[in-house]
C-alpha positions in Angstrom: 2.6 -11.4 -7.1 1.5 -7.8 -6.9 2.4 -5.1 -4.4 -0.3 -2.4 -3.8 -0.9 0.3 -1.2 -4.3 1.2 0.2 -6.0 3.8 2.4 -9.3 3.0 4.1 -11.4 4.4 6.9 -11.2 2.1 9.9 -14.7 0.8 9.1 -13.8 0.2 5.5 -10.6 -1.7 6.5 -12.5 -3.9 8.9 -14.9 -4.9 6.1 -12.1 -5.4 3.5 -9.8 -7.3 5.9 -12.5 -9.9 6.5 -12.4 -10.7 2.7 -8.7 -11.7 2.9 -8.7 -13.6 6.2 -9.5 -17.1 7.2 -10.3 -18.6 10.5 -9.6 -22.4 10.8 -12.0 -24.4 12.7 -9.7 -24.5 15.7 -7.3 -21.5 15.5 -6.7 -17.9 15.2 -7.8 -15.7 12.2 -4.9 -15.4 9.7 -4.4 -14.0 6.3 -5.7 -16.2 3.5 -2.5 -17.6 1.9 -4.4 -18.3 -1.3 -5.0 -14.5 -1.7 -2.1 -12.7 0.1 1.5 -13.3 0.8 1.8 -10.5 3.3 -0.1 -7.6 4.8 1.4 -4.7 6.7 -1.1 -2.5 8.6 0.7 0.9 8.7 -2.2 2.6 10.5 -2.8 6.4 10.6 0.3 7.9 8.9 1.8 11.1 10.2 1.1 14.0 7.9 2.8 16.9 9.8 5.6 17.1 12.4 6.6 20.0 14.6 10.1 21.5 15.0 10.9 18.7 17.6 9.9 16.0 15.1 6.8 15.0 17.0 3.7 14.1 14.9 1.1 16.9 15.2 -1.3 15.7 12.5 -2.2 12.2 11.3 -4.3 11.0 8.4 -7.8 10.0 9.2 -7.3 7.1 6.7 -5.8 3.7 7.7 -2.8 2.8 5.5 -2.3 -0.9 4.5 0.3 -2.4 2.2 -0.6 -5.8 0.6 1.5 -8.2 -1.3 -1.0 -10.2 -3.3 -0.3 -13.8 -4.4 -1.3 -13.0 -8.0 -3.6 -10.0 -8.3 -6.0 -8.4 -5.9 -8.4 -11.1 -4.8 -11.4 -8.9 -5.1 -12.3 -5.8 -7.1 -13.7 -4.2 -4.0 -10.1 -3.2 -3.1 -9.6 -1.2 -6.3 -11.2 2.1 -5.1 -8.8 2.2 -2.1 -5.5 2.0 -4.0 -3.2 4.9 -3.4 0.0 5.8 -5.1 2.5 7.5 -2.8 5.6 8.5 -4.7 7.8 5.4 -4.5 7.8 3.9 -2.2 6.1 5.8 0.6 7.0 4.9 4.2 7.1 1.2 3.7 8.2 -1.3 1.1 8.4 -5.1 1.1 12.1 -5.9 0.8 13.0 -6.4 -2.9 9.8 -5.0 -4.2 10.9 -1.4 -4.7 11.3 -1.8 -8.5 8.0 -3.6 -9.0 6.2 -0.9 -7.1 8.0 1.9 -9.0 6.9 0.3 -12.3 3.3 0.0 -11.3 3.4 3.6 -9.9 4.7 4.9 -13.3 2.0 2.9 -15.2 -0.7 4.6 -13.0 1.1 8.0 -13.0 2.9 8.3 -16.3 3.2 12.1 -16.2 4.6 12.2 -12.7 8.1 13.8 -12.4 9.4 10.6 -10.8 8.6 8.7 -14.0 10.2 11.2 -16.4 13.8 10.5 -17.4 16.0 13.6 -17.2 16.6 15.5 -20.4 19.9 14.8 -22.1 22.6 17.3 -21.3 24.3 18.8 -24.4 28.1 18.7 -24.1 
């Protein structure tokens, strides 16, 4: 399985979502279990809060976390991957380390990925 985070415009997400959903002959549209284990639609994330803690600015992008069954089912998702410093505002329980490892592969020079310098006694 692979845990990745994405940001789309609402229109882009509607198109991408259709690629990982199925609609049984008699039933509601669901996530395609051959492609995804879980999808969390976080929506428009708050970017700025005022002194009272109220959100005053949201991202125009729509945030989505996907836990893929193996790897992303389609390469069309690749251009929408984002890498918030681990783990952002959401994580699938137990997947913190897996996300951190992928984050550091994608961002090897990030401060988060650099071990602290040894301290001389």
